[in-house]
N, C-alpha and C positions, 0 to 999 in steps of 0.2 A: 504494500500500500504506500502510495506516495505521501510525502509530508506537505507538499504544496501543489495547488491547482490553479490553472489560469482562469481568467474571468469567463472565457467561452465555455470551459468545462463546468464551472459552477452554474452558469446561466442555463446550460442544457440539463444538468442534474436536477436543479430545483425549479426549472421553468420560470426563472426570474430574469427579467431583462437586465442588460448591462447598466442601463440608467438607474434602475432601482438599486442595484448593488452599490453603485457610486453614491446614491442617496443615503443608504444605510451606513456607508463609510463616513460620509459627512456628519451623520447624526452620532457617530462615535460607537455604533453597535459592533461593527467589525473593523479590524485594523490590518488590512493586507500589507505585506511588505513589497518592495519593488525588486524585481530581478535585475540582472546586469543590463538588460536591454530596456529597462524602464517599465516593463509590463507589471501589472499587479499580480501578486501571487497570494493565494488564500490558504492559510494553514488549517490544521484540523480543528483548532479552537474556533476559528471563524465558521467552519462548517457546522460545528455543534451549535453555535449561536444562531445560525440561519435556520437550523432545524427547530430550535425553540421558538424563534421569531415567527416561523410559519404557523406553528400551533397557536401562538398568541394572537396573530392577526386573524386567525379563524374565529377567535373569541371576541373579535372587534376591539382588540387593544390598539391604541394609537402607537406610533413609532416611539414617542416620548415615554409612554407607559411601559412599553416593551424594554426600552433601555434601562429604565429605573429598576425593573424586575431583574434583568440580567446583571446589572451592576452590583446588586445586593442580594443575589439569589441565596436563599436559605430555606430550611425546612418549613419555617412558619409561612414564608411567602408562597412556597410550593403548595402547602396545605390550603392556603387561601385561594390560590389559583385553581386547585382541583375542586374546591367547593363551588367556586364560580362556574367552572365548566359543568359540574353536576347540575347546578341550577339551570343553566342554559339548556342542557339536554332534557331536563324535566319539562321545561317550557316548550321545547320543540316536540316532545312526545305528546304533550297536552294538545298542541296545535294539530298534530297529525291525527290524534284521536277525534278531534272535532271535524277535521276534513273527512275522515272515514265515516263518521256519523252522517254527514251531509250526503256523501256518496251513497251510503246504504239507504238513506231516506229517498233519494232520487230514484234509485233502482226500484224501490217498492212502489213509488208513485207511478213511474213509467210502466212497470209490469202490470199494475192494476188498471191503468188507463187503456192498455191494449185489449183488455177483456170487457171494457164498458160497451154496452149495447147502445148504438146510436139510432136516431130516428124515432124515439118515443119520448113522451113527456111524463115526468114523474113529479109528485108533490113532495117537497122537502120542508121540514120544520127546522129552521136555522137560527142560531143565536146571533146576537149583535156582533158585527165584525168591524174592527177599527181599520181605517184606511188612510192613505195619503194620495193626493190626486194632483195632476197637472192638467189644466184646461187648454187645449189646442185643437184646432180643426185638422182632422187627418183624413186624407182621401187616398193615400197610397201606402202599401206595405212598408216601403222604405221610410216613409215619414213616421210610421208607427215605431219602427226600431229606433229611430233617432229620439223620439219623444220619451220612449222607455228609458233610454240611456240618460237623458236629461233628468228624469225623475229619480233614477238610481243615484246619480251624482249628488243630487240634493239631499237624499236620505240614506246614503251609503252606510251611515253609522247604525241604522235601525234594521239593516238587511244582512242576514248571515251569508247569503250566497244568491246571486241573481238567478242561477240555474234552478234553484229550489223555490224561488219567490213566486207567490201566487199573483199573477198579473191579469188585470181586467181592463175593459174599455166600455164606456157608455156610447151607445149609438146616437147619431145626430137625429133628433126627432123631426127636424125640418127635412132632412134627406129622406127619412122613412116615409114622411107624408107624401113625398114626390115619387116614392117607389124606388129610390136609389139605394143600392147595397154598399157595404164596406165603407161607410162614412161615419166618423166618430167625432164627438165633442171633447172627450177627455180620456185620459189613461189613469189607472190607479193601481196601487199595490195594497194587498190585504196584509196587515201586520199582526204580529203576535200580541202586541200591547198597544194601548192608546197612545196617540201622538199629538202634541200641541199643534194646532193649526190644521189638523186632519179632519176627517168626517167619518161617519159610521153608516154602514149598511144596516138598517133596522132589523131587529129580530122579527121572526114571523114566518108565514108560509110562503114558499117560493115555488113557482113552476120551473122545472129544469128540463132542458132539451139539449141533448148532445148531437153533434153532427161531425162527420169526417170529411176532409178535403179542404179546398180553398175557400177564401172568405167571400168571394163574389156571390156565393149562394145564400148569404145570411139573410137577405130580404125575404127570400122564399121560405127559409127555415123559421123566420119570425112570424110569417103568416100562418105556418103550420102550428106554431106555438099558440097563436091567438085562437086558432080553431080548436085546439085541444083545451084551452082555458074555457072557451064557451061550452064545449061538450061536457066538461067537468063541473060547470056551474060556477066558475070563477070570473072575477073581473080584475083588471089591473089596478094595483095599489102603489105602483112605482114604475120608474123608467126601466126598460130592459137593458141588460148589459151582457157582455161576453166575458168568459174566463178561459184562459188558454192552457189546456192540459198538455197537449203536445203541439209544439210549434217549431219555428226555425232555431230555437235553442237546442233542439234534439234531433232534427232531421231536415234534410234539404228536399225530401220528397213530399210534395204538397198533399198527395193522397194519404199520407200518414198523419196529417194534422188532425187533432181532436179538439174541438171547441165546445164549451158548454154555454148555452144561453140561459140566463136566469132572469126571472121577473117576479117581483113581490106581488102577491095576489091576496084578495079577500073573497070570502064566500058570498056569492050572490044568491045562491039557493042551497043552503046547508043540507037539505034533505036529499040532494042529488050527489053529494060528495061522499066518497068512502075513503077512509084513511089509507095512505100508501097506494092509492089507485094509480093506474097508468093507462095511457092511450097511445096507440100506434100513430106515428106521424105519416 
C-alpha cells in the first residue's frame, strides 16, 4: 500500500472533484504535502479524514463543523455523533413508514375502485366533510390540472400526498343549463380536518352515480342522475359535483377513468324511498 496518493487518485477513489479537495485543504481539514514536481500528495491520514468527512457530510455537517469534530475527535464527540446519526435514521424510518402507509392506502383505494359498478345511482348517508376550494372557470382538462396544482400549492401543509387526496369539482350551473358538459366553476379538496377559510359539504343524503371514461359524457350522466332522483322520489338539495376516483394521476388511458357524481338530495315522497335502494342508469 502506498503512503501517498495524487489528487487524481483521491478524486477517483472518493468521487470528489479536485476543486472540492482544494477547498477542504483551504479549510484546514486535510494537509497534503507537495512532491518534487509540485503536485499535491495525500497521505493516509488525509485519506482517513476524507472518509470521516464523507460520513459527516451525509449527516448534513457543515465543513466548519466537520473540522471542529476532526480537530478534537474523542470518544465523547464520537458518542454524540453516533447518537445524532441514530436520531436521523429514526426520523428517516418514520418518514419511510409514512410513505409506505400512503402507498398501501392508495393501493387499497385503487383496487376497490376497479371493482365499483358504474352506471347506477345509489343513496349514501354522508357526514359533514371539510373542504378547501379555489373558484375558477374551467373548460379544458389541462386547465383542471393547473387549477388543482394551484390549490395544492396553497394548502400543501394540510395534504399528506396529492396522489391520495380526494379531489372534486363543482359543475358550472350556467353551462349545464345550456346543455354543455365538462365545464366547472371551482375545484376543491376534501380534508381530514376543518380548515380556516374553507367550506363544508353538509351532512345528509346524497345521490351517487359512478361512470367510467372521459368527462365529455358528464352532461348525459347528470341527466341520468336526475332521472334516477325523480324515480326514487328525491329532489335536489344542493349543486352536483364530481369526485375523481381514478384519473390522470393513475392512468393515461381515458377508458380507465372512474368518476363519481354526487348531489345532496331531500325526500320529496318518503313513502317511495327505500333505504340503500339503487336504480340502473
